[in-house]
C-alpha positions in Angstrom: 0.0 0.0 0.0 1.3 3.4 -0.9 1.2 6.5 1.3 -0.1 9.6 -0.5 0.4 12.7 1.6 -2.8 14.1 0.2 -2.1 17.7 1.2 -4.5 20.3 -0.2 -3.1 22.4 -3.0 -1.6 25.6 -1.7 -1.5 28.6 -4.0 0.2 31.9 -3.6 -2.2 34.7 -2.8 -0.4 37.1 -5.2 0.4 35.0 -8.3 -1.6 31.8 -7.7 1.5 29.6 -8.2 1.2 26.1 -6.6 3.8 25.0 -4.1 4.4 23.3 -0.7 5.2 25.8 2.0 7.2 23.3 4.1 8.9 25.9 6.3 7.4 28.3 8.9 8.3 31.3 6.8 8.3 30.8 3.0 8.7 32.8 -0.1 6.6 31.9 -3.1 9.1 30.2 -5.5 7.5 32.1 -8.4 7.0 35.7 -7.3 8.9 35.9 -4.0 5.8 36.9 -2.0 6.3 36.2 1.7 4.0 33.5 3.2 3.7 32.3 6.7 2.2 28.9 7.2 2.5 26.0 9.7 0.1 23.8 7.8 2.8 21.8 6.0 5.7 21.8 8.5 5.8 18.0 8.7 5.7 17.5 4.9 9.4 16.7 4.5 9.3 14.0 7.3 6.2 12.5 5.9 7.6 12.5 2.4 10.8 10.7 3.6 8.5 8.3 5.5 6.6 7.4 2.4 9.8 6.8 0.6 11.0 4.5 3.3 7.6 2.6 3.3 7.8 2.2 -0.5 11.4 1.0 -0.4 10.6 -1.7 2.2 7.4 -2.7 0.5 8.3 -2.6 -3.2 12.1 -2.5 -3.3 12.1 1.0 -4.8 10.9 4.4 -3.9 8.3 4.9 -6.7 5.5 2.3 -6.3 4.4 0.4 -9.3 1.1 2.3 -9.5 0.8 6.0 -8.6 -1.9 8.5 -9.3 -1.2 12.3 -9.2 -4.5 13.6 -7.9 -3.0 16.6 -6.1 0.0 18.8 -6.4 1.6 17.0 -3.3 1.2 13.7 -5.2 3.2 15.2 -8.1 5.9 16.4 -5.8 6.1 13.0 -4.2 6.3 11.2 -7.5 9.1 13.5 -8.8 11.0 13.1 -5.5 10.7 9.3 -5.7 12.1 9.4 -9.2 15.1 11.5 -8.4 16.0 9.3 -5.5 15.7 6.2 -7.7 18.1 7.9 -10.1 20.5 8.8 -7.2 20.6 5.2 -6.0 21.2 3.9 -9.5 24.0 6.4 -10.2 25.7 6.1 -6.8 27.5 9.5 -7.2 30.1 10.7 -4.8 28.3 14.0 -4.2 24.6 13.2 -3.8 23.5 16.8 -3.3 25.3 18.0 -6.5 23.8 15.0 -8.4 20.2 15.8 -7.2 20.6 19.5 -8.0 22.0 18.8 -11.5 19.3 16.2 -12.2 16.4 18.5 -11.2 17.8 21.7 -12.8 19.2 20.2 -16.0 17.3 17.0 -16.7 13.7 17.6 -15.7 11.5 19.6 -18.0 8.8 21.8 -16.5 6.2 23.7 -18.5 6.9 27.3 -19.2 4.5 28.5 -16.5 6.0 26.1 -14.0 9.8 26.8 -14.4 9.8 28.0 -10.8 9.1 24.4 -9.7 12.7 23.3 -10.4 14.1 25.4 -7.6 11.2 24.4 -5.3 11.6 20.7 -6.0 15.4 21.1 -5.4 14.7 22.7 -2.0 12.3 19.9 -1.0 14.6 17.2 -2.3 17.7 18.5 -0.5 15.7 18.6 2.8 14.6 15.0 2.2 18.2 14.1 1.3 19.3 15.1 4.9 16.9 12.4 6.3 17.9 10.0 3.5 21.6 10.3 4.6 20.8 10.3 8.4 18.6 7.2 8.2 20.8 5.4 5.6 17.9 4.8 3.2 20.4 3.4 0.7 20.8 0.4 3.0 17.0 -0.3 3.2 16.2 -3.8 1.9 13.0 -5.0 0.3 11.0 -7.2 2.6 8.6 -9.3 0.6 5.1 -9.7 2.1 3.9 -13.1 3.3 1.5 -13.3 0.3 4.3 -12.8 -2.2 6.6 -15.3 -0.4 3.8 -17.9 -0.6 3.1 -17.0 -4.2 6.8 -17.5 -5.0 6.8 -20.8 -3.2 3.8 -22.1 -5.2 5.6 -21.2 -8.4 8.1 -23.9 -7.7 5.3 -26.5 -8.1 3.9 -25.1 -11.3 5.3 -26.1 -14.7 
């Protein structure tokens, strides 16, 4: 089972840009308008937690099925993907790799160019938890159902 953070979409009151105000004091990543919010302060920890659950459950951060219903789902999905790339590449400098990947390899629509910096900020906060908790060492733990299913396959031609 996947964990969608299911946060309501937050829009800047000045320019209506969508973003996640994950700090106590935030600047809109598009227009720079100052915004105070404590509504999303646990977003980074919850995002890292969902990554951890997915890695244990599925063996990778991005679950096999994912639906982007809300903006927070999209941010989760992008974050999952960049951390998958990080683990496949195994770079010496993880922060530099993530920043380069987000700013040079991901393509955002013209009216969403501001999201690159915003996603980078979120990803680098998650990276701190990733390093602290050693997510790179998390191992896949097959469910009882999948272990039984695999066992039955040994009897089937």
